[in-house]
C-alpha positions in Angstrom: 0.0 0.0 0.0 1.0 3.6 -0.5 0.8 6.0 2.4 1.8 9.6 2.9 2.2 12.2 5.6 2.2 16.0 5.3 5.4 17.5 6.8 3.4 20.5 8.1 1.5 18.2 10.5 4.6 17.2 12.5 4.4 20.3 14.6 1.2 18.9 16.2 0.8 16.0 18.7 -0.5 13.7 16.0 0.5 13.3 12.4 -2.3 12.3 10.0 -1.6 9.4 7.6 -3.1 9.3 4.1 -3.6 6.1 2.2 -3.9 5.7 -1.6 -7.2 4.3 -2.9 -6.8 3.0 -6.4 -10.6 3.2 -7.1 -10.8 6.9 -6.4 -7.2 7.6 -7.4 -6.9 9.7 -4.3 -5.1 9.7 -0.9 -7.7 9.5 1.9 -6.9 10.4 5.5 -7.1 7.2 7.5 -8.9 8.8 10.4 -11.3 10.9 8.3 -12.1 9.4 4.8 -13.9 12.7 3.8 -10.5 14.4 3.7 -8.6 13.5 0.5 -6.1 14.7 -2.0 -5.7 13.7 -5.7 -2.9 11.3 -6.5 -1.0 13.9 -8.6 -1.3 16.6 -5.9 0.3 14.4 -3.3 3.0 12.9 -5.5 4.1 16.2 -6.9 4.1 18.1 -3.6 7.5 17.8 -1.8 5.8 18.6 1.5 4.3 15.1 1.5 6.5 12.2 2.5 5.4 9.1 0.6 6.0 5.5 1.7 5.4 2.1 0.4 4.4 -0.3 3.2 3.3 -3.9 3.7 2.1 -3.2 7.2 5.3 -4.3 8.9 8.0 -2.2 7.2 8.0 1.0 5.2 10.2 2.5 2.6 10.3 6.1 1.6 9.8 7.0 -2.1 12.1 9.6 -3.5 10.5 12.7 -4.9 12.0 12.2 -8.3 10.5 8.7 -8.7 6.9 9.4 -7.4 5.1 10.3 -10.5 6.2 7.0 -12.2 4.2 5.0 -9.7 0.8 3.5 -10.3 
């Protein structure tokens, strides 16, 4: 699965996680599915940190390789 966090959120006590949904082609906030961002917006914004995860380990995706995904 592909997940992302917004770096601006790290100043708060909690950091929201967004998960990619291939049906909607958007990243949805895990805690509030009504908040979402289009795939292209997240992948092209260097203020988002994007990860690939299998639920046990996570690997950061470099900014230059993001738009080649999915």
